[in-house]
N, C-alpha and C positions, 0 to 999 in steps of 0.2 A: 550157683551157690546151693549147697544142700542144707535145707532147714528142717528141723525136727521140732514138732509141737507136742508138749507132754501135759496131760491132765491126769486124773485118777483112773477113771474106767474106760477112757477112750471112746466115749459114746456120744458126747455133745460138743464140748469146747474144742478140743484138739482135732477131731475130724472136721469140724467146720473150718478151722484154720487151714488145715490141709487142703480142703476143696478151694477155699478162697485164694490162697497164695500159689496153688499149683498153676493157676492161670496166668501167672506172671512169667515173662519171657526168660529171665535169667534165674529162675527159682525152681528147684526140685524139692517139693515138700512131702513129708511123711508125718505120721502122728502115732503116738503110742500112750500107754497108760502105766501108771505105777502100781496099781492094785493087782493082786494075783488073779482077779476075774476080769481083767481089762480085755476088751475086744482084741487088741493088739498089744501085748505086754512089752514093756521096754526091755532092750537087750543090749548086750555089749556091742553087737554088730551095728545096731542103730546108732549108738553113741559114736562109734568109730566113723560111720558114714557121714554124720552130720558135721557141717562146717560151723553151724550156729544153732543153739538149742534155746527154745522159748518154753518156759513153764508157765502154767496158768496162775499158780500160787506158790508162796514160799515153801510150803510143805512139800511140793513136788521137787523143788530143787534140793531140799534136805534128803529127801528119799533117794534121789540120784546120787548125791554126794556119799550117802552112806553105803550104797550098793556099788557104785562105779567110781569112787573117788580118784583112783590113780588114772583111769581113762579120761577123766574130766580136766585133768591138769592143763591140757593144751586146748580146751574148748571154752568158748564164751557161752555162758548160761545167763539168760535174761528172764527175770520174773516179771510177767505182765500185770499181775495184780487183778486178775479176772475171776470173780467168785463163780461158784456153780449155780448160777441163777438163771441160766438160759437153756432153751431147748436147741436141738441140732438145727443149724441154719437159720436161727432166729435173726431177723433183720438188725435188731439191736446188738446182738453179739457180733455180727459181721461188722457193723460200724465201729464198735469198740476195738475189735481186732485190727481193723484197717488203720485206725488211729494210732494204736500203740506199737504195732509191729512195723508200719512203713518207715518210721524214722530210723530204723536199724538195718534196713535192707539197701 
């Protein structure tokens, strides 16, 4: 399953999720950001690649919908509700991600 994690700048939350879930046997994970200055900006190719898309906050889903609305028609987008309160690979972030994502995989 191809799983895409999306946050704003692709520097802390979504890259952490990519690392954590890339280690699972049936998951191919990538991450991207919705901001113009994101480390890996979201693209139509990433949307097309993904079987499942997780956004960290509702604003990210709204930005995806605004920019890629028609491409999202056949995609499941899940908002995890994880605020930008964590550093990259923060153990608490990993715990929250594991708890909120696991039920969907």
